[in-house]
C-alpha positions, 0 to 999 in steps of 0.5 A: 500500500505504501508503494501505491500511495507514493506512486499516486502522489508522484502524479498528484497528491490531491488526486491521491488523497481524493481517491484514498481519503476513504481509507482513514475512515476504514482504519477507524472502523478496523481499529475500533469496530467489531469484526461484524461491524467491519464486514458491514461498514467497510464495503460501504466506504468504497461501493462497487465499480458501478456505484462508487462511494466515499467515506470520511473520518471526522476528528478535528474541530475548530477548537480542537486540532492537535489537542484531541482531548478537547473535542466538544462534539457530544454523543448522548445515549437514549437507552429507551430507544437504543439511539445515539444523538450527536451534536457538534462541528468537525473541520478540515475533514477530507471528503467531509459532507459529501462522503456517503459514510462518516466515522465521527469521534465524539465525547461520551463523557467530557469529564474523562477527556480523551479517554471518554471518547468513542467513534460512531458510524453515520451512514448516508441519508442520516438526518442531522449531518451536513456540509459546512464551509468548503475550504480553499486550500494552498495545496492538494486542491483536487481533494475536497476538504470541508466542515461537517455539521452535526445537529441532532444527528440520531443513529442506531445504537449499533453504529457505536464502533466496538459496541455499548458493552465494551464502551461501558466497561472501558469507561468504568475502568477509567472512572476507577483510575485503572488503565484503559485504551487510549484516545479513540482517534490515536490508534487510527492516526498511528496506523495511517501515518506511514501512508501519509509519509508515503504520499510525502515521498511521492511529492518529494520524488517528483520534485527531485526527478524534475529538478535533476532533469532540468539541471542536466539540460539547463546551460549557464556559463557554457555548461549544464548547471549540474556540473556545478557543485552547488547544484549537484550537492543539493540534488545529492542531499535531496536523494539521500533524504528521500531514500532515508524517508522511504526506509522509515515509511517501509519499516513502519508499514511493515510493523503495522502489517505484521501487528508489531507495536510502535514502541518508539513511535515508528509511525510518527517517525515515518510521517515526521521525516517524510513530511519535512523531507517533502517540504525541503526537497520541493523548496530546493527544487524551486531554487534549482529552477530559479525564476522558472521554479517560482511560476506556474508554467513549471510544476515545482511550485505546485509540489511545494504547495502540496508538500506543506500539508504533510507537516500539518494534517494527521498530527503536526510535526510538533505533535510527532516529536512529542509522541516520539519523545514520550515513547523513547523516554517513558516521560509524559512530556508536555 
């Protein structure tokens, strides 16, 4: 899967995200749901060749980006009807509002912070869910990103991922001060981060390959500019960083596929290094092309705009460093 994501993003990161944006909702279902729920809901995230579907994963909110523990979207259970009612607003949601199925992370018990959250499936046609503002983004513009509004959105009790019995048991352990599963969103993000890293590598590689070809053809002072160390050394560093990032991504992807725990934040390592590599490599590609790199006649400026998101979404670079530092030290670093 990592190879596929890299190759697709080499072509266009926005289109890649538009096609594969549903996989984040799939990861949410796989991580929190029962096998029966996975069998029911995951096919609905993609549809069929004749009836394609999209899915969305809603976590971020206007006042809760990196701080997932501050979610304000509430889920209230009606035991008599066996129904959940969701109210709140999500933002920065890929496929948000136009998806056929949304996986929404909401607070069940706000006093417990992140440990009082759960994930819910909101299927197509459910009253009370709508698209808010659609964002005009700097990059990855082929991907739809919007707000999702939940207003008295009522769903059956069976749409709680993992089930009510499991949720009640987890909340009881937390209230007793015992150890329980972590944030509802975090397992999903950690599993998906290597794939985000793979997308970043695709963007970086596209910019590197374009700059390399340009440097071989562009003649200044009577010779191709690649014959100058100032240019050749930039390209060498770009290649080293891309290959190193790819190895980190492949390691994390292999660990995820073989169910090996990320004891040192390996998923975060892969996204952190790959995302920052994409920003640096695309910036250097612009520098190699000079003025041509700054205009839209050439694609490197678009790759640079696309690259920046990889240091922001699904956990900023700062959050990745926080996760890694906590993992390697065993200390709750703030």
